C-alpha positions, 0 to 999 in steps of 0.5 A: 762208602764201600770198603773193599779188598785189592782183588781184581774184581774191585779195582776195575775202571768199570767199578770206579766209573759206577761209584763215581756215577753214584758218589759212592767212595771206594775204600781199600783195605790196607795191603797185606791186612786181610783182617781189616775186612774180616767181618764183611768176608764172614757175612759174605760167606754165610750168605753164599751158603744160605743162598 
């Protein structure tokens, strides 16, 4: 399972097809609740800074 937000990059048919082909469930955070994904967003920001 991968938890994602509702951005364009996460709601594409291509991503849906990829996830289904790899038996991965996409779980969307609750609309209007960006803090649901705060830990991952923080981690992603740090990875971007270091790379």
